[in-house]
C-alpha atoms as a printed R data frame, in Angstrom:
    type eleno elety resid chain resno      x       y        z
1   ATOM     1    CA   MET     A     1 43.728 128.419  -70.784
2   ATOM     2    CA   LYS     A     2 41.492 128.252  -73.016
3   ATOM     3    CA   GLN     A     3 41.463 128.231  -76.903
4   ATOM     4    CA   ASN     A     4 39.931 130.736  -78.056
5   ATOM     5    CA   ILE     A     5 38.552 130.376  -82.300
6   ATOM     6    CA   TYR     A     6 35.830 132.672  -84.563
7   ATOM     7    CA   ILE     A     7 33.650 131.191  -85.980
8   ATOM     8    CA   VAL     A     8 32.322 133.015  -89.302
9   ATOM     9    CA   GLY     A     9 28.471 132.870  -89.676
10  ATOM    10    CA   ALA     A    10 25.894 134.082  -87.045
11  ATOM    11    CA   HIS     A    11 22.627 131.700  -87.900
12  ATOM    12    CA   SER     A    12 22.011 128.367  -87.744
13  ATOM    13    CA   ARG     A    13 24.647 126.431  -89.854
14  ATOM    14    CA   ALA     A    14 27.369 128.577  -87.653
15  ATOM    15    CA   GLN     A    15 25.114 128.355  -83.852
16  ATOM    16    CA   THR     A    16 25.297 124.680  -84.336
17  ATOM    17    CA   LEU     A    17 28.855 124.407  -85.140
18  ATOM    18    CA   GLY     A    18 28.877 126.271  -81.881
19  ATOM    19    CA   VAL     A    19 27.355 123.783  -79.499
20  ATOM    20    CA   TYR     A    20 29.697 120.999  -81.582
21  ATOM    21    CA   LEU     A    21 33.178 122.366  -80.578
22  ATOM    22    CA   THR     A    22 32.231 124.071  -77.050
23  ATOM    23    CA   LYS     A    23 31.024 120.114  -76.032
24  ATOM    24    CA   LEU     A    24 33.558 117.882  -77.670
25  ATOM    25    CA   TYR     A    25 36.350 120.561  -77.111
26  ATOM    26    CA   PRO     A    26 36.232 121.916  -73.840
27  ATOM    27    CA   ASP     A    27 38.765 123.998  -72.954
28  ATOM    28    CA   ILE     A    28 37.471 125.670  -76.457
29  ATOM    29    CA   LYS     A    29 35.863 130.012  -75.907
30  ATOM    30    CA   ILE     A    30 33.853 130.898  -78.778
31  ATOM    31    CA   ALA     A    31 35.758 134.943  -79.070
32  ATOM    32    CA   ALA     A    32 32.776 135.977  -81.469
33  ATOM    33    CA   TYR     A    33 30.817 135.190  -84.748
34  ATOM    34    CA   LEU     A    34 31.374 136.827  -87.364
35  ATOM    35    CA   TYR     A    35 29.414 137.900  -90.600
36  ATOM    36    CA   ASP     A    36 30.369 140.846  -93.784
37  ATOM    37    CA   ASN     A    37 26.959 140.360  -94.765
38  ATOM    38    CA   ASP     A    38 23.506 142.542  -95.713
39  ATOM    39    CA   GLU     A    39 21.230 139.965  -93.931
40  ATOM    40    CA   PRO     A    40 19.704 140.149  -90.379
41  ATOM    41    CA   ASN     A    41 21.762 139.460  -87.804
42  ATOM    42    CA   PRO     A    42 21.672 139.102  -83.725
43  ATOM    43    CA   GLY     A    43 23.325 141.222  -81.473
44  ATOM    44    CA   GLU     A    44 25.046 138.423  -80.005
45  ATOM    45    CA   ILE     A    45 23.908 134.052  -79.605
46  ATOM    46    CA   ASP     A    46 24.628 132.801  -76.276
47  ATOM    47    CA   GLY     A    47 26.797 135.585  -74.712
48  ATOM    48    CA   THR     A    48 29.398 135.241  -77.634
49  ATOM    49    CA   PRO     A    49 29.273 138.432  -79.403
50  ATOM    50    CA   VAL     A    50 28.200 139.074  -83.137
51  ATOM    51    CA   LEU     A    51 30.770 141.245  -85.034
52  ATOM    52    CA   ASN     A    52 30.008 142.798  -88.677
53  ATOM    53    CA   PHE     A    53 34.286 142.787  -90.175
54  ATOM    54    CA   ASP     A    54 35.663 144.161  -92.892
55  ATOM    55    CA   GLU     A    55 38.966 143.741  -93.863
56  ATOM    56    CA   THR     A    56 39.795 147.055  -91.811
57  ATOM    57    CA   ALA     A    57 38.761 144.524  -88.654
58  ATOM    58    CA   GLN     A    58 41.402 144.315  -86.021
59  ATOM    59    CA   LEU     A    59 40.896 140.541  -85.819
60  ATOM    60    CA   GLN     A    60 43.393 138.748  -83.209
61  ATOM    61    CA   THR     A    61 46.016 136.721  -86.301
62  ATOM    62    CA   ASN     A    62 46.455 134.133  -84.370
63  ATOM    63    CA   TYR     A    63 42.720 132.803  -83.289
64  ATOM    64    CA   PRO     A    64 41.655 129.928  -85.437
65  ATOM    65    CA   VAL     A    65 38.591 130.526  -87.004
66  ATOM    66    CA   TYR     A    66 35.997 128.264  -88.398
67  ATOM    67    CA   LEU     A    67 33.807 128.843  -92.111
68  ATOM    68    CA   GLY     A    68 30.369 127.965  -90.377
69  ATOM    69    CA   THR     A    69 28.820 129.050  -93.516
70  ATOM    70    CA   ARG     A    70 27.576 126.879  -96.846
71  ATOM    71    CA   GLY     A    71 30.325 125.841  -98.834
72  ATOM    72    CA   VAL     A    72 30.164 128.099 -101.953
73  ATOM    73    CA   TYR     A    73 31.264 130.581  -99.441
74  ATOM    74    CA   HIS     A    74 34.570 129.662  -98.710
75  ATOM    75    CA   GLY     A    75 36.717 130.003 -101.407
76  ATOM    76    CA   GLY     A    76 35.678 134.265 -100.970
77  ATOM    77    CA   LEU     A    77 35.912 133.990  -97.527
78  ATOM    78    CA   THR     A    78 39.391 132.350  -97.156
79  ATOM    79    CA   GLU     A    79 41.492 135.009  -99.427
80  ATOM    80    CA   LYS     A    80 39.817 137.719  -97.650
81  ATOM    81    CA   LEU     A    81 40.445 136.075  -94.494
82  ATOM    82    CA   ARG     A    82 44.431 135.254  -95.928
83  ATOM    83    CA   ARG     A    83 44.695 139.197  -96.430
84  ATOM    84    CA   MET     A    84 43.522 139.904  -93.471
85  ATOM    85    CA   GLY     A    85 46.104 137.755  -91.789
86  ATOM    86    CA   MET     A    86 44.572 135.123  -90.379
87  ATOM    87    CA   LYS     A    87 46.765 132.335  -89.790
88  ATOM    88    CA   GLU     A    88 44.650 129.219  -89.952
89  ATOM    89    CA   ILE     A    89 41.670 128.588  -91.287
90  ATOM    90    CA   ILE     A    90 39.559 125.720  -90.995
91  ATOM    91    CA   PRO     A    91 36.231 125.546  -94.081
92  ATOM    92    CA   VAL     A    92 33.719 123.314  -92.214
93  ATOM    93    CA   THR     A    93 33.389 120.417  -94.919
94  ATOM    94    CA   PRO     A    94 30.290 118.470  -94.988
95  ATOM    95    CA   ALA     A    95 32.915 116.015  -94.111
96  ATOM    96    CA   LEU     A    96 34.079 117.621  -90.388
97  ATOM    97    CA   ASP     A    97 30.442 118.626  -90.037
98  ATOM    98    CA   ARG     A    98 29.435 114.884  -89.924
99  ATOM    99    CA   GLU     A    99 32.488 114.064  -87.581
100 ATOM   100    CA   LEU     A   100 31.851 116.579  -85.668
101 ATOM   101    CA   ARG     A   101 28.040 115.784  -85.217
102 ATOM   102    CA   ASP     A   102 28.593 112.045  -84.797
103 ATOM   103    CA   ARG     A   103 30.642 112.484  -82.101
104 ATOM   104    CA   PHE     A   104 28.440 115.382  -80.108
105 ATOM   105    CA   LEU     A   105 25.666 112.641  -80.694
106 ATOM   106    CA   GLU     A   106 28.046 110.250  -78.893
107 ATOM   107    CA   ILE     A   107 28.657 112.141  -76.097
108 ATOM   108    CA   TYR     A   108 24.817 113.815  -75.777
109 ATOM   109    CA   PHE     A   109 23.014 110.123  -75.755
110 ATOM   110    CA   ALA     A   110 25.350 108.345  -73.580
111 ATOM   111    CA   GLU     A   111 25.266 112.043  -70.606
112 ATOM   112    CA   ILE     A   112 21.427 110.498  -70.789
113 ATOM   113    CA   GLU     A   113 21.616 106.953  -70.787
114 ATOM   114    CA   ARG     A   114 20.185 106.484  -73.967
115 ATOM   115    CA   GLU     A   115 21.628 104.262  -77.013
116 ATOM   116    CA   TYR     A   116 22.563 106.111  -79.682
117 ATOM   117    CA   PRO     A   117 20.727 103.277  -82.942
118 ATOM   118    CA   LYS     A   118 22.729 104.850  -86.426
119 ATOM   119    CA   LEU     A   119 23.298 102.886  -89.322
120 ATOM   120    CA   ASN     A   120 26.877 104.062  -90.104
121 ATOM   121    CA   ALA     A   121 27.906 105.955  -93.716
122 ATOM   122    CA   LEU     A   122 26.780 102.734  -95.611
123 ATOM   123    CA   GLY     A   123 23.468 102.973  -94.627
124 ATOM   124    CA   GLU     A   124 24.597  99.247  -93.757
125 ATOM   125    CA   LEU     A   125 24.882  97.750  -90.282
126 ATOM   126    CA   ALA     A   126 28.351  96.076  -91.685
127 ATOM   127    CA   CYS     A   127 32.085  96.810  -90.275
128 ATOM   128    CA   ILE     A   128 35.003  94.263  -91.425
129 ATOM   129    CA   TYR     A   129 38.030  95.846  -89.416
130 ATOM   130    CA   ILE     A   130 41.551  95.333  -90.251
131 ATOM   131    CA   ALA     A   131 44.466  95.051  -87.515
132 ATOM   132    CA   ARG     A   132 47.047  97.404  -88.743
133 ATOM   133    CA   SER     A   133 50.220  97.349  -86.421
134 ATOM   134    CA   VAL     A   134 53.262  99.894  -85.880
135 ATOM   135    CA   PHE     A   135 55.147  97.617  -86.402
136 ATOM   136    CA   ASP     A   136 53.561  96.745  -89.607
137 ATOM   137    CA   GLN     A   137 56.085  96.058  -93.124
138 ATOM   138    CA   PRO     A   138 54.566  98.703  -96.391
139 ATOM   139    CA   LEU     A   139 53.142  96.863  -98.794
140 ATOM   140    CA   ARG     A   140 55.006  96.321 -101.711
141 ATOM   141    CA   ARG     A   141 51.636  97.323 -103.733
142 ATOM   142    CA   GLU     A   142 48.356  99.088 -102.668
143 ATOM   143    CA   TYR     A   143 45.682  97.688 -101.760
144 ATOM   144    CA   LYS     A   144 42.623 100.108 -101.702
145 ATOM   145    CA   LEU     A   145 39.506  99.032  -99.150
146 ATOM   146    CA   SER     A   146 36.151  98.505  -99.718
147 ATOM   147    CA   GLU     A   147 33.286 100.376  -98.493
148 ATOM   148    CA   PHE     A   148 33.168  97.619  -95.551
149 ATOM   149    CA   GLN     A   149 36.769  98.099  -94.457
150 ATOM   150    CA   LYS     A   150 37.487 100.093  -91.568
151 ATOM   151    CA   GLU     A   151 41.553  99.979  -89.590
152 ATOM   152    CA   ILE     A   152 41.617  99.814  -86.678
153 ATOM   153    CA   GLN     A   153 45.356 100.537  -85.115
154 ATOM   154    CA   VAL     A   154 46.155  97.347  -82.067
155 ATOM   155    CA   GLY     A   155 48.498  98.027  -79.155
156 ATOM   156    CA   ALA     A   156 47.642 101.804  -79.545
157 ATOM   157    CA   ALA     A   157 48.269 101.799  -75.893
158 ATOM   158    CA   LEU     A   158 51.862 101.020  -75.983
159 ATOM   159    CA   THR     A   159 53.053 103.811  -78.453
160 ATOM   160    CA   GLU     A   160 52.813 107.359  -79.044
161 ATOM   161    CA   ARG     A   161 52.318 106.679  -82.561
162 ATOM   162    CA   ARG     A   162 49.233 107.044  -84.561
163 ATOM   163    CA   ILE     A   163 48.719 105.040  -87.848
164 ATOM   164    CA   CYS     A   164 44.899 104.886  -87.922
165 ATOM   165    CA   GLU     A   165 41.869 107.214  -87.058
166 ATOM   166    CA   LEU     A   166 40.455 104.356  -84.966
167 ATOM   167    CA   THR     A   167 42.366 102.896  -82.379
168 ATOM   168    CA   ASP     A   168 41.493  99.768  -80.156
169 ATOM   169    CA   ASP     A   169 42.385 102.372  -76.575
170 ATOM   170    CA   VAL     A   170 39.723 104.333  -76.788
171 ATOM   171    CA   GLY     A   171 36.348 102.658  -75.107
172 ATOM   172    CA   GLU     A   172 36.566  99.463  -72.648
173 ATOM   173    CA   GLN     A   173 39.607  97.703  -74.120
174 ATOM   174    CA   ILE     A   174 42.102  95.443  -73.305
175 ATOM   175    CA   SER     A   175 44.695  97.836  -76.206
176 ATOM   176    CA   GLY     A   176 48.489  96.975  -73.345
177 ATOM   177    CA   ARG     A   177 47.908  93.228  -72.940
178 ATOM   178    CA   ASN     A   178 48.603  94.054  -77.269
179 ATOM   179    CA   ARG     A   179 52.480  92.156  -76.838
180 ATOM   180    CA   GLN     A   180 50.356  88.606  -76.104
181 ATOM   181    CA   PHE     A   181 47.019  89.437  -77.261
182 ATOM   182    CA   CYS     A   182 47.974  90.756  -80.492
183 ATOM   183    CA   GLU     A   183 45.369  90.977  -82.639
184 ATOM   184    CA   LEU     A   184 42.684  90.080  -80.194
185 ATOM   185    CA   THR     A   185 43.402  93.320  -78.256
186 ATOM   186    CA   ALA     A   186 40.631  94.452  -82.061
187 ATOM   187    CA   LEU     A   187 39.381  91.243  -81.188
188 ATOM   188    CA   TYR     A   188 38.360  92.869  -77.647
189 ATOM   189    CA   TRP     A   189 37.558  95.876  -78.741
190 ATOM   190    CA   ILE     A   190 34.997  95.559  -81.098
191 ATOM   191    CA   TRP     A   191 32.875  92.867  -78.700
192 ATOM   192    CA   LYS     A   192 32.856  95.917  -76.356
193 ATOM   193    CA   ASN     A   193 32.395  98.223  -78.571
194 ATOM   194    CA   ALA     A   194 31.464  98.200  -82.367
195 ATOM   195    CA   ARG     A   195 27.614  98.494  -83.206
196 ATOM   196    CA   GLN     A   196 26.909  97.555  -86.850
197 ATOM   197    CA   GLU     A   197 24.334  94.195  -87.031
198 ATOM   198    CA   ILE     A   198 27.525  92.335  -89.401
199 ATOM   199    CA   VAL     A   199 31.205  92.875  -88.199
200 ATOM   200    CA   GLY     A   200 34.393  91.402  -88.977
201 ATOM   201    CA   LEU     A   201 37.736  90.858  -88.585
202 ATOM   202    CA   GLU     A   202 41.280  90.896  -91.011
203 ATOM   203    CA   HIS     A   203 44.984  91.497  -90.882
204 ATOM   204    CA   TYR     A   204 46.835  94.104  -92.664
205 ATOM   205    CA   ARG     A   205 47.815  91.418  -95.301
206 ATOM   206    CA   ARG     A   206 45.410  88.600  -94.928
207 ATOM   207    CA   HIS     A   207 41.771  89.467  -96.038
208 ATOM   208    CA   PHE     A   208 39.122  87.291  -97.242
209 ATOM   209    CA   LEU     A   209 38.535  87.045 -101.135
210 ATOM   210    CA   LEU     A   210 34.629  87.833 -100.626
211 ATOM   211    CA   GLY     A   211 32.206  88.458 -103.948
212 ATOM   212    CA   GLU     A   212 30.170  91.770 -104.689
213 ATOM   213    CA   ARG     A   213 27.208  89.899 -103.279
214 ATOM   214    CA   TRP     A   214 28.293  88.702  -99.723
215 ATOM   215    CA   LEU     A   215 26.930  91.131  -97.289
216 ATOM   216    CA   SER     A   216 23.937  90.236  -99.619
217 ATOM   217    CA   ASP     A   217 24.311  86.620  -99.158
218 ATOM   218    CA   MET     A   218 24.570  86.595  -95.527
219 ATOM   219    CA   ARG     A   219 20.928  87.489  -95.368
220 ATOM   220    CA   GLU     A   220 19.493  85.813  -98.005
221 ATOM   221    CA   ARG     A   221 21.439  82.504  -96.950
222 ATOM   222    CA   GLU     A   222 20.664  83.689  -93.852
223 ATOM   223    CA   ILE     A   223 24.661  83.123  -92.334
224 ATOM   224    CA   ASP     A   224 25.560  83.524  -89.564
225 ATOM   225    CA   VAL     A   225 29.531  83.571  -89.795
226 ATOM   226    CA   ILE     A   226 31.882  83.247  -92.728
227 ATOM   227    CA   LEU     A   227 35.197  81.381  -91.128
228 ATOM   228    CA   PRO     A   228 38.812  81.166  -92.858
229 ATOM   229    CA   THR     A   229 39.207  77.795  -95.437
230 ATOM   230    CA   PRO     A   230 40.599  75.305  -92.666
231 ATOM   231    CA   LEU     A   231 44.116  74.232  -92.294
232 ATOM   232    CA   TYR     A   232 44.599  70.852  -91.847
233 ATOM   233    CA   VAL     A   233 47.036  70.033  -89.644
234 ATOM   234    CA   ALA     A   234 48.448  66.466  -88.526
235 ATOM   235    CA   PRO     A   235 48.975  64.675  -86.466
236 ATOM   236    CA   SER     A   236 45.848  66.787  -84.712
237 ATOM   237    CA   ILE     A   237 45.347  70.577  -83.863
238 ATOM   238    CA   GLU     A   238 46.370  69.074  -80.140
239 ATOM   239    CA   GLN     A   239 49.315  67.854  -80.515
240 ATOM   240    CA   ASN     A   240 50.488  69.865  -83.519
241 ATOM   241    CA   TYR     A   241 49.888  72.638  -81.099
242 ATOM   242    CA   ARG     A   242 52.020  70.920  -78.164
243 ATOM   243    CA   GLU     A   243 54.681  71.204  -81.162
244 ATOM   244    CA   ARG     A   244 55.039  74.248  -81.905
245 ATOM   245    CA   HIS     A   245 53.860  75.452  -78.869
246 ATOM   246    CA   VAL     A   246 53.838  75.584  -74.827
247 ATOM   247    CA   ALA     A   247 52.473  71.982  -73.606
248 ATOM   248    CA   SER     A   248 52.065  73.324  -70.326
249 ATOM   249    CA   ASP     A   249 49.792  76.569  -71.628
250 ATOM   250    CA   TRP     A   250 47.501  73.953  -73.414
251 ATOM   251    CA   GLU     A   251 47.310  71.663  -70.418
252 ATOM   252    CA   PHE     A   252 46.312  74.469  -68.957
253 ATOM   253    CA   MET     A   253 43.948  75.141  -71.190
254 ATOM   254    CA   MET     A   254 41.772  71.580  -71.177
255 ATOM   255    CA   ASP     A   255 41.628  71.387  -67.210
256 ATOM   256    CA   TYR     A   256 40.723  74.756  -66.859
257 ATOM   257    CA   LEU     A   257 37.688  73.792  -69.922
258 ATOM   258    CA   LYS     A   258 36.783  70.028  -67.702
259 ATOM   259    CA   LYS     A   259 36.297  72.460  -64.549
260 ATOM   260    CA   VAL     A   260 34.197  75.306  -66.221
261 ATOM   261    CA   TYR     A   261 32.390  73.986  -69.136
262 ATOM   262    CA   PRO     A   262 32.153  69.724  -68.044
263 ATOM   263    CA   ASP     A   263 29.456  70.125  -70.595
264 ATOM   264    CA   ASP     A   264 32.328  70.667  -72.939
265 ATOM   265    CA   TYR     A   265 34.829  69.652  -72.658
266 ATOM   266    CA   ALA     A   266 34.751  65.649  -73.721
267 ATOM   267    CA   GLU     A   267 33.061  67.206  -76.801
268 ATOM   268    CA   ALA     A   268 36.675  69.132  -76.808
269 ATOM   269    CA   VAL     A   269 38.855  66.181  -76.451
270 ATOM   270    CA   ASP     A   270 37.440  64.837  -79.335
271 ATOM   271    CA   PHE     A   271 37.482  67.753  -82.037
272 ATOM   272    CA   PHE     A   272 41.535  68.281  -81.252
273 ATOM   273    CA   ASP     A   273 41.795  65.135  -81.449
274 ATOM   274    CA   THR     A   274 40.769  66.123  -84.811
275 ATOM   275    CA   ASN     A   275 42.832  67.620  -88.138
276 ATOM   276    CA   LEU     A   276 40.843  71.134  -89.040
277 ATOM   277    CA   TYR     A   277 40.512  74.474  -87.909
278 ATOM   278    CA   SER     A   278 40.334  77.648  -89.290
279 ATOM   279    CA   PRO     A   279 43.503  79.989  -88.535
280 ATOM   280    CA   CYS     A   280 44.108  83.827  -88.004
281 ATOM   281    CA   ASN     A   281 41.167  84.498  -85.753
282 ATOM   282    CA   MET     A   282 40.073  86.195  -88.956
283 ATOM   283    CA   PHE     A   283 35.731  86.923  -89.764
284 ATOM   284    CA   ILE     A   284 33.202  87.926  -90.499
285 ATOM   285    CA   MET     A   285 30.132  87.694  -88.391
286 ATOM   286    CA   LYS     A   286 26.202  88.888  -86.654
287 ATOM   287    CA   LYS     A   287 27.208  91.008  -83.839
288 ATOM   288    CA   LYS     A   288 24.811  88.955  -81.309
289 ATOM   289    CA   VAL     A   289 27.709  85.835  -82.710
290 ATOM   290    CA   LEU     A   290 30.104  87.175  -81.562
291 ATOM   291    CA   ASP     A   291 29.224  88.859  -78.163
292 ATOM   292    CA   ASP     A   292 28.440  85.042  -77.254
293 ATOM   293    CA   LEU     A   293 32.000  83.765  -78.543
294 ATOM   294    CA   CYS     A   294 33.415  86.555  -76.791
295 ATOM   295    CA   ALA     A   295 32.000  85.989  -73.222
296 ATOM   296    CA   TRP     A   296 32.987  81.868  -73.351
297 ATOM   297    CA   MET     A   297 36.234  82.485  -74.354
298 ATOM   298    CA   PHE     A   298 37.595  85.244  -73.003
299 ATOM   299    CA   PRO     A   299 37.698  84.434  -69.441
300 ATOM   300    CA   ILE     A   300 39.242  81.010  -71.212
301 ATOM   301    CA   LEU     A   301 42.111  83.215  -72.494
302 ATOM   302    CA   PHE     A   302 42.086  85.200  -69.392
303 ATOM   303    CA   ILE     A   303 42.772  82.614  -66.875
304 ATOM   304    CA   CYS     A   304 45.445  81.301  -69.381
305 ATOM   305    CA   ALA     A   305 47.228  84.282  -69.642
306 ATOM   306    CA   GLU     A   306 47.104  85.035  -65.730
307 ATOM   307    CA   HIS     A   307 48.246  80.881  -65.509
308 ATOM   308    CA   GLY     A   308 51.074  81.975  -67.629
309 ATOM   309    CA   GLY     A   309 52.212  84.408  -67.697
310 ATOM   310    CA   GLU     A   310 54.173  86.545  -70.130
311 ATOM   311    CA   ARG     A   311 57.173  84.999  -72.055
312 ATOM   312    CA   GLU     A   312 60.526  86.204  -72.795
313 ATOM   313    CA   ASP     A   313 60.278  84.356  -75.522
314 ATOM   314    CA   GLY     A   314 58.174  87.373  -78.158
315 ATOM   315    CA   TYR     A   315 56.819  83.834  -79.969
316 ATOM   316    CA   GLN     A   316 55.651  82.002  -77.395
317 ATOM   317    CA   ASN     A   317 54.323  85.466  -75.506
318 ATOM   318    CA   ARG     A   318 51.777  85.060  -77.999
319 ATOM   319    CA   TYR     A   319 50.402  82.138  -76.678
320 ATOM   320    CA   PRO     A   320 46.473  83.533  -76.122
321 ATOM   321    CA   GLY     A   321 46.124  84.224  -79.862
322 ATOM   322    CA   PHE     A   322 47.839  80.749  -80.970
323 ATOM   323    CA   LEU     A   323 44.934  79.133  -77.923
324 ATOM   324    CA   SER     A   324 41.634  81.295  -79.078
325 ATOM   325    CA   GLU     A   325 42.523  80.037  -82.937
326 ATOM   326    CA   ARG     A   326 41.705  76.515  -81.965
327 ATOM   327    CA   LEU     A   327 39.034  78.020  -79.546
328 ATOM   328    CA   ILE     A   328 36.605  79.739  -82.041
329 ATOM   329    CA   SER     A   329 37.379  77.161  -84.158
330 ATOM   330    CA   PHE     A   330 35.421  74.815  -81.611
331 ATOM   331    CA   PHE     A   331 33.488  77.228  -80.306
332 ATOM   332    CA   PHE     A   332 31.437  77.353  -83.227
333 ATOM   333    CA   GLU     A   333 32.023  73.007  -83.742
334 ATOM   334    CA   LYS     A   334 30.168  72.431  -80.874
335 ATOM   335    CA   ASN     A   335 27.281  75.153  -81.618
336 ATOM   336    CA   ARG     A   336 27.373  73.398  -84.965
337 ATOM   337    CA   GLU     A   337 23.328  73.423  -84.635
338 ATOM   338    CA   ARG     A   338 22.406  76.137  -83.728
339 ATOM   339    CA   TYR     A   339 24.924  78.979  -86.127
340 ATOM   340    CA   ARG     A   340 25.299  78.926  -90.121
341 ATOM   341    CA   VAL     A   341 29.060  79.021  -90.475
342 ATOM   342    CA   VAL     A   342 29.819  79.386  -94.151
343 ATOM   343    CA   TYR     A   343 33.842  79.244  -95.157
344 ATOM   344    CA   ALA     A   344 36.019  81.781  -97.361
345 ATOM   345    CA   ASP     A   345 39.820  81.833  -99.241
346 ATOM   346    CA   LYS     A   346 41.988  84.539  -97.667
347 ATOM   347    CA   ASN     A   347 44.869  86.196  -99.777
348 ATOM   348    CA   PHE     A   348 48.271  87.277  -98.284
349 ATOM   349    CA   LEU     A   349 49.955  90.725  -99.307
350 ATOM   350    CA   GLU     A   350 53.114  90.886 -100.137
């Protein structure tokens, strides 16, 4: 059944709103465009009647009313419509207009099979995504996001509860594998869906300690990647993994590297015999670098997960994420001449 609505306004602003709404919500039907001024107005818009209304007009009070006029008129129109008994009045603010426009344009460009090359709202091609989960416990102190940070709900395919506007279950995604892949479902989503020039991944409680000029520094110093300050583990990266996790997963991963990436294998053996790696699957890097990393790493993780299967132990079931921490560090070690990597400290929020 169609959802009937009214739109207040009959000129360009309201007509554009009508196009946005009917494109984004196919179940919406515009019952009428409404006006209450003396300006010349069309008799209809694409077959939809345009009606002059006053407080004696017989409108369907259960129809939502969108205010598609200049914001200066919203207050008076809202009061008038309330007196008429209208139950749901939706002022189209600049923020709502921008949201509708952006969603409409994404669909429009997809339909004509063209990229939608838009800068983000900051005028900067950079976004640090923060992985959130329905299992996150409240912080003791509020953490204010910076203008570059945006939260993404991971494992959204596994729950109906929503804690973020952005979820990892839209577009090309592996959200349903979150119990094993943890924040990597956000990493995969960023790889397949993000369009910023520079992207990052942080956690609900772990964030990089960055100066205000971090983005300028990346550009001016030609930095490709920011990773967490390395962690020292003993007796080696490999042995530390074997002692803390299921050794057979490590053995399978290394056998797979030897078979599929023989040129990398010897270097991987040497690297994993050292002691430093960057933990937590956190990063900030150029998107084109992320594409290279993910195209190399995810096939390895998928084959390891296929071999290892799921574990009853919830912690050990997260082995794809534990393997990826070591693989990310190795990827940038083996490409140390190709990418400029710097390190940054991270915090932990209580």
